[in-house]
C-alpha positions in Angstrom: -117.4 -6.3 -11.6 -117.6 -3.1 -9.7 -115.0 -0.6 -10.7 -115.3 2.0 -8.0 -111.8 1.2 -6.9 -110.5 2.8 -10.1 -111.4 6.2 -8.6 -109.6 5.7 -5.3 -106.7 8.0 -4.5 -106.1 7.2 -0.8 -107.5 4.9 1.9 -110.1 7.4 3.1 -111.9 7.2 -0.2 -113.1 3.7 0.6 -116.2 3.0 2.7 -115.5 -0.6 3.7 -113.4 -0.7 6.9 -111.5 -3.8 5.8 -110.7 -2.3 2.4 -109.6 0.9 4.1 -107.3 -1.1 6.4 -105.8 -2.9 3.4 -105.3 0.3 1.3 -103.7 2.1 4.3 -101.3 -0.8 4.8 -100.3 -0.6 1.1 -99.7 3.1 1.6 -97.3 2.3 4.5 -95.6 -0.5 2.6 -93.1 1.4 0.3 -91.8 3.7 2.9 -91.6 0.9 5.5 -89.6 -1.2 3.0 -87.1 1.6 2.3 -86.6 2.5 5.9 -86.3 -1.1 6.9 -83.6 -1.6 4.3 -81.6 1.4 5.7 -82.1 0.5 9.3 -81.3 -3.2 8.9 -78.2 -2.2 6.9 -77.0 -0.1 9.9 -77.7 -2.9 12.3 -76.0 -5.5 10.1 -73.0 -3.2 9.7 -72.6 -3.2 13.5 -73.3 -6.8 14.4 -72.3 -8.6 11.2 -69.6 -6.3 9.6 -68.0 -9.0 7.5 -71.3 -10.1 5.9 -72.3 -6.5 5.4 -69.0 -5.7 3.8 -69.4 -8.5 1.3 -73.0 -7.5 0.6 -72.0 -3.9 -0.1 -69.3 -4.9 -2.4 -71.6 -7.3 -4.3 -74.3 -4.6 -4.5 -71.7 -2.0 -5.8 -70.6 -4.5 -8.5 -74.3 -5.2 -9.4 -74.9 -1.4 -9.7 -71.9 -1.0 -11.9 -72.9 -3.9 -14.2 -76.4 -2.5 -14.3 -75.1 0.9 -15.4 -73.3 -0.8 -18.3 -76.4 -2.6 -19.3 -78.4 0.6 -19.3 -75.6 2.4 -21.3 -76.2 0.0 -24.2 -79.9 0.7 -24.2 -79.2 4.4 -24.0 -77.0 4.5 -27.0 -79.4 2.3 -29.0 -82.3 4.6 -28.0 -80.4 7.7 -29.0 -79.5 6.2 -32.4 -83.2 5.4 -33.1 -84.3 8.8 -32.0 -81.9 10.5 -34.4 -83.1 8.2 -37.2 -86.7 9.0 -36.4 -86.0 12.7 -36.5 -84.7 12.4 -40.1 -87.5 10.3 -41.4 -90.2 11.8 -43.7 -93.2 10.7 -41.8 -95.7 12.4 -44.1 -94.4 10.4 -47.0 -94.6 7.2 -44.9 -98.2 8.1 -43.9 -99.1 8.5 -47.6 -97.9 4.9 -48.3 -100.1 3.4 -45.6 -103.1 1.4 -47.0 -106.7 2.0 -46.0 -107.1 0.8 -42.4 -109.9 -0.1 -39.9 -109.8 3.3 -38.2 -109.6 5.7 -41.1 -109.6 5.6 -44.9 -106.8 8.1 -45.0 -104.3 9.2 -42.4 -105.4 12.9 -42.6 -108.8 11.8 -41.1 -107.0 11.6 -37.7 -107.5 14.6 -35.4 -105.1 15.7 -32.8 -106.4 17.1 -29.5 -103.5 18.8 -27.7 -104.1 19.9 -24.1 -101.7 22.2 -22.4 -102.4 22.5 -18.6 -100.9 25.7 -17.2 -101.0 27.6 -13.9 -98.7 30.6 -13.8 -96.5 30.1 -16.8 -95.5 33.3 -18.6 -96.7 34.5 -22.0 -93.2 33.9 -23.4 -93.1 30.2 -22.4 -96.7 29.4 -23.6 -96.1 31.2 -26.9 -93.0 29.0 -27.5 -95.0 25.9 -26.7 -98.0 26.7 -28.9 -95.8 28.1 -31.7 -93.9 24.8 -31.9 -97.3 23.0 -32.5 -98.2 25.4 -35.2 -94.9 24.8 -36.9 -95.4 21.0 -37.1 -95.8 19.4 -40.5 -99.2 17.8 -39.7 -102.3 19.6 -41.2 -103.4 22.3 -38.8 -107.0 21.9 -39.8 -107.0 18.6 -37.9 -105.6 20.1 -34.7 -107.7 21.1 -31.7 -105.5 23.0 -29.2 -106.7 23.6 -25.7 -104.9 26.0 -23.3 -106.1 24.7 -19.9 -105.8 27.7 -17.5 -106.5 27.8 -13.8 -109.0 30.2 -12.3 -106.8 30.6 -9.3 -104.1 32.2 -11.5 -106.2 35.3 -11.3 -106.4 38.3 -13.6 -102.9 37.7 -14.9 -103.9 34.3 -16.1 -107.0 35.7 -17.9 -104.9 38.3 -19.7 -102.4 35.7 -20.9 -105.2 33.4 -22.0 -106.7 36.3 -24.1 -103.3 37.1 -25.6 -102.7 33.4 -26.7 -106.2 33.4 -28.2 -105.4 36.5 -30.2 -102.2 35.0 -31.5 -103.4 31.5 -32.3 -107.1 31.5 -32.8 -106.8 31.2 -36.6 -103.8 28.8 -36.6 -105.6 25.6 -35.9 -109.0 23.9 -36.6 -110.0 25.0 -33.1 -108.2 26.9 -30.4 -109.8 27.0 -27.0 -108.8 28.7 -23.7 -110.5 26.8 -20.8 -110.5 28.0 -17.2 -110.5 25.3 -14.5 -112.7 26.5 -11.5 -110.9 26.6 -8.2 -111.9 24.8 -5.0 -113.9 22.0 -6.5 -114.7 19.6 -3.6 -112.7 16.3 -3.8 -110.1 17.7 -6.2 -106.4 18.2 -5.8 -105.5 21.4 -7.5 -102.9 20.5 -10.2 -102.3 19.2 -13.7 -104.6 16.2 -13.5 -107.8 18.0 -12.3 -107.1 20.9 -14.7 -106.7 18.5 -17.7 -109.7 16.4 -16.8 -111.8 19.6 -16.7 -110.5 20.8 -20.1 -111.0 17.5 -21.9 -114.6 17.3 -20.7 -115.2 20.8 -21.9 -113.8 20.2 -25.3 -115.6 16.9 -25.6 -119.0 18.6 -25.0 -118.4 21.9 -26.8 -116.5 20.7 -29.9 -116.1 16.9 -30.4 -119.6 15.8 -29.6 -121.2 18.7 -31.4 -119.2 18.0 -34.6 -119.7 14.2 -34.1 -116.0 13.4 -34.5 -115.5 9.7 -33.7 -113.4 9.3 -30.6 -111.3 6.6 -32.2 -110.1 9.1 -34.8 -108.8 11.5 -32.1 -105.3 11.3 -30.5 -105.1 13.1 -27.2 -101.7 14.6 -26.4 -101.0 16.0 -23.0 -98.2 18.5 -23.0 -96.5 20.2 -20.1 -96.7 23.9 -20.5 -93.0 24.3 -21.3 -93.0 21.5 -23.9 -91.6 22.3 -27.4 -92.7 19.6 -29.9 -90.2 18.9 -32.7 -91.3 19.6 -36.3 -92.4 16.1 -37.2 -93.9 15.0 -33.9 -97.5 14.7 -34.8 -96.9 13.0 -38.2 -94.6 10.6 -36.4 -97.2 10.0 -33.7 -99.9 9.5 -36.3 -97.8 6.8 -38.0 -97.2 4.9 -34.8 -100.9 5.2 -34.0 -102.1 3.8 -37.3 -99.5 1.0 -37.4 -100.0 -0.1 -33.8 -101.6 -3.5 -33.2 -104.2 -2.0 -31.0 -104.0 1.8 -31.1 -107.2 2.3 -29.0 -105.6 0.4 -26.1 -102.2 2.1 -26.3 -100.4 5.2 -25.0 -97.5 6.7 -27.0 -94.4 8.0 -25.2 -91.9 10.4 -26.7 -88.4 11.1 -25.3 -88.3 14.2 -23.0 -85.2 16.2 -23.5 -84.7 18.8 -20.7 -82.7 21.2 -22.8 -84.8 24.3 -23.6 -82.8 26.4 -21.1 -79.9 24.1 -20.6 -77.2 26.7 -21.3 -78.3 28.9 -18.4 -78.9 26.0 -15.9 -76.6 25.4 -13.0 -74.4 22.2 -12.9 -76.8 20.5 -10.5 -79.8 21.3 -12.7 -77.9 20.1 -15.8 -76.9 16.8 -14.3 -80.5 16.1 -13.4 -81.8 17.3 -16.7 -79.5 15.0 -18.7 -79.9 12.1 -16.2 -83.7 12.3 -16.6 -83.3 12.4 -20.4 -81.0 9.4 -20.4 -83.3 7.4 -18.1 -86.3 7.9 -20.4 -84.2 7.3 -23.5 -83.1 4.0 -22.0 -86.7 3.0 -21.1 -87.7 3.4 -24.8 -85.7 0.2 -25.3 -87.6 -1.6 -22.6 -91.2 -1.1 -23.8 -92.6 -4.0 -21.7 -91.7 -1.9 -18.6 -92.7 1.5 -20.0 -95.2 3.7 -18.1 -96.5 7.1 -19.3 -94.5 10.1 -18.1 -94.9 13.9 -18.5 -95.9 14.7 -22.1 -97.6 11.7 -23.7 -100.4 10.7 -26.1 -103.3 8.2 -26.1 -106.5 7.5 -27.9 -109.4 9.8 -26.9 -111.6 6.8 -26.9 -109.6 5.2 -24.1 -109.8 8.4 -22.1 -113.5 8.5 -22.4 -113.8 4.8 -21.5 -111.9 5.3 -18.2 -114.1 8.3 -17.3 -111.3 10.8 -17.9 -108.2 11.3 -15.7 -108.5 11.3 -11.9 -108.9 14.7 -10.3 -107.6 13.7 -6.9 -104.0 12.6 -7.5 -100.6 14.2 -7.8 -98.9 11.8 -10.2 -101.3 12.2 -13.1 -98.8 11.3 -15.8 -98.4 7.7 -14.6 -101.8 7.3 -12.9 -103.6 7.3 -16.3 -101.6 4.3 -17.3 -102.7 2.3 -14.3 -106.3 3.4 -14.8 -106.2 2.0 -18.3 -104.3 -1.2 -17.4 -106.9 -2.0 -14.7 -109.9 -0.9 -16.7 -109.0 -2.9 -19.7 -107.9 -6.0 -17.7 -104.3 -5.8 -18.8 -105.1 -5.1 -22.5 -103.1 -1.9 -22.5 -99.5 -0.9 -23.3 -97.2 2.0 -23.7 -95.5 2.3 -27.1 -92.2 4.2 -27.3 -92.1 6.4 -30.4 -88.4 7.3 -30.1 -89.1 10.9 -31.1 -88.1 13.8 -28.9 -89.9 16.7 -27.3 -88.0 19.3 -25.3 -88.7 20.8 -21.9 -87.0 23.1 -19.4 -84.3 22.1 -17.1 -85.2 23.1 -13.5 -83.5 26.4 -12.9 -84.2 29.6 -11.0 -82.6 33.1 -10.6 -80.3 32.0 -7.9 -78.3 28.8 -7.1 -80.0 28.3 -3.8 -83.5 28.6 -5.3 -82.5 26.2 -8.1 -81.4 23.7 -5.6 -84.6 24.0 -3.6 -86.7 23.7 -6.7 -84.8 20.7 -8.0 -85.4 19.0 -4.6 -89.1 19.8 -4.7 -89.4 18.6 -8.3 -87.7 15.3 -7.6 -89.9 14.9 -4.5 -93.0 15.4 -6.6 -91.8 12.9 -9.2 -91.0 10.5 -6.4 -94.5 10.9 -5.1 -95.5 8.6 -8.0 -95.1 6.1 -5.1 -98.8 6.8 -4.5 -99.4 4.6 -7.5 -98.1 1.5 -5.6 -101.1 1.2 -3.2 -103.4 2.1 -6.1 -102.3 -0.6 -8.5 -101.7 -3.3 -5.8 -105.2 -2.7 -4.5 -106.4 -2.8 -8.1 -104.5 -6.1 -8.6 -106.4 -7.6 -5.7 -109.8 -6.4 -6.9 -109.3 -7.2 -10.6 -109.2 -11.0 -11.0 -109.1 -10.9 -14.8 -105.7 -9.2 -15.0 -103.1 -11.8 -15.9 -100.8 -12.7 -12.9 -97.7 -12.3 -15.1 -98.6 -8.6 -15.6 -99.3 -8.1 -12.0 -95.9 -9.6 -11.1 -94.0 -7.8 -13.8 -95.3 -4.3 -13.2 -95.5 -4.8 -9.4 -91.9 -5.9 -9.1 -90.6 -3.3 -11.6 -92.2 -0.3 -9.8 -91.6 -1.4 -6.2 -88.0 -2.3 -7.0 -87.5 1.0 -8.7 -88.9 3.0 -5.8 -86.8 1.1 -3.3 -83.7 1.5 -5.4 -84.4 5.2 -5.9 -84.6 5.9 -2.2 -81.9 3.6 -0.9 -79.3 2.6 -3.4 -77.2 5.9 -3.3 -77.4 5.9 0.5 -76.2 2.2 0.6 -73.4 2.7 -1.8 -72.0 6.1 -0.8 -72.8 6.3 2.9 -73.7 3.0 4.5 -71.0 1.2 2.6 -68.4 2.7 5.0 -70.2 1.7 8.2 -68.5 -1.7 8.6 -65.2 0.1 8.8 -66.5 2.8 11.2 -68.1 0.1 13.4 -65.1 -2.2 13.0 -64.3 -4.1 16.2 -63.1 -7.5 17.4 -61.8 -9.9 14.8 -63.2 -7.9 11.8 -61.1 -4.9 12.8 -58.0 -7.0 12.3 -59.1 -8.7 9.1 -57.7 -7.9 5.7 -61.3 -7.3 4.6 -61.7 -4.3 6.9 -58.6 -2.7 5.2 -59.6 -3.7 1.7 -63.2 -2.7 1.8 -62.6 1.1 1.2 -60.1 0.3 -1.6 -62.4 -2.1 -3.3 -65.4 0.2 -3.1 -63.3 3.2 -4.3 -62.1 1.2 -7.3 -65.6 0.1 -8.2 -67.0 3.6 -7.9 -64.1 4.9 -9.9 -64.9 2.5 -12.7 -68.5 3.7 -12.5 -67.3 7.3 -12.8 -65.5 6.4 -16.0 -68.8 5.2 -17.3 -70.0 8.8 -16.9 -67.7 9.8 -19.7 -70.2 8.4 -22.2 -73.0 10.3 -20.5 -70.9 13.5 -20.7 -70.3 12.9 -24.4 -73.9 12.2 -25.2 -75.0 15.2 -23.2 -72.9 17.4 -25.5 -74.5 15.8 -28.6 -77.9 16.7 -27.3 -77.1 20.4 -26.6 -79.0 23.0 -28.6 -76.9 25.7 -30.4 -74.6 27.6 -28.1 -75.6 31.2 -27.4 -73.0 33.7 -28.5 -72.3 34.9 -24.9 -71.2 31.4 -23.8 -67.4 30.7 -24.3 -65.6 27.5 -24.9 -64.9 27.1 -21.2 -68.6 26.2 -20.8 -67.9 22.8 -22.5 -65.3 22.1 -19.8 -67.9 22.7 -17.1 -70.4 20.5 -19.0 -67.9 17.6 -18.7 -66.6 18.3 -15.1 -70.2 18.7 -13.8 -70.6 14.9 -13.8 -68.1 14.6 -10.9 -70.9 15.8 -8.6 -73.1 12.8 -9.5 -72.6 11.0 -6.1 -73.6 14.2 -4.2 -76.6 14.8 -6.4 -77.8 11.2 -6.2 -77.8 11.3 -2.4 -79.2 14.8 -1.7 -81.3 15.4 -4.7 -82.5 11.9 -5.6 -82.5 9.5 -2.7 -83.5 12.0 0.0 -86.5 13.5 -1.8 -87.6 10.0 -2.8 -87.3 8.9 0.8 -89.3 11.9 2.0 -92.1 11.3 -0.5 -92.4 7.7 0.6 -92.3 8.7 4.3 -95.0 11.3 3.8 -97.2 8.6 2.2 -96.3 6.2 5.0 -97.3 8.6 7.7 -100.4 9.8 5.9 -99.0 13.3 5.3 -100.2 13.4 1.8 -98.6 15.8 -0.7 -100.4 18.3 -3.0 -99.3 19.1 -6.5 -96.3 21.4 -6.7 -96.1 23.2 -10.1 -92.4 23.6 -11.0 -91.7 27.3 -11.6 -90.4 28.0 -15.1 -87.5 30.4 -15.5 -85.7 31.5 -18.7 -83.4 34.5 -18.9 -84.9 35.5 -22.2 -88.2 35.8 -20.5 -87.1 38.4 -17.9 
């Protein structure tokens, strides 16, 4: 079976006119579905207000019950994460018997790639230092700082500085520069990392004849701080997995590096993202790689490395593997944390803008929908059950992301605004706002648990932050309805609309800001 479709990023990459038409229709589909949902809701509110009122109430109840369901998963995921942090993974590795991959766990190499564009020396030093402080043997670590040529002279200087600081800390430490303006590439994390992994394969791995199956590749965002036992924990999961070569391994991202200096909007999104990914660790059958993650280097070579022409690299590599290996691929949650930065900037306005842009870039993962749907059509060996499960999960997730807050907090009131005729005199027209308010109030009470958990996740409080900060940390959850509409639904809807109209996005690197770095 031809596998050229695995390299497609948009409809124009295809030569066959029929396939181009199909792929373009699939690009239009997510945005058209979301806009149709919103427009039909408005029309229904005007012409069928009673039916719409009932639907909105039912949807709000469903959303409330769903939040309760997720809260149980969140607490279970948090509990396992804390347990995994306390475990002595080196001791557990020592107790493992000889396996098919290695005679001893220390035969496993870790290839850690850190793509970066314009991050500061301070941030990169923190990231690499956290790797050097891990309990896994450093003589089995290959660390690659993947710089961008377009970063200019400043990037070169930072690369040299990192090399001076860490060249003798690991088995190998490389600084690789990704050339700019390569035809067919989208400048961003995916193209940078693909270049770096090819370079290290040729210059180190192949020269030393290290078996690919004995190498775990970890992709780290440039601001990622790995916790002290991350690589020993990861190695244990790798060596005890049913099929480690056909698996990715997903830690829990905690957006808390700079959480004390973040604005309330930024903190709400930081904790919300953390909670969402912690919850997903309890649903491994629906898990897809995100941000910092790990996988077998053998699988990366088998798929021909990551695509260089996509924005959503973190999730696209999962779909590449799922299609390449005919469904014989999974993401394994390791219930172990890594920490990253909350999205913050020197001013509130800039923080709000950056938060919106970051959410829009994350939402542009919608570009994976036409990719995997087209792949499902081409790949006849992939089980239908997997096609249905993943297809429904991702499409429903993108639809909900873009429309649910709008339906609940805005369109839910339209039957009252448009009230006329018999409906205007019905009890339902008077009770609708009361019922909705009570359901949403109950949902707000559910945020108390989120507020409590967010405090448990906080790093040590800096001395210049008083006790009043804790009050703000609790009260900030009141703005959740506002943030869900303007900083979640709207950027998701924009991302889908851009794909629908063929106004494709490029990769936007989130600026990193920490006061200590200034």
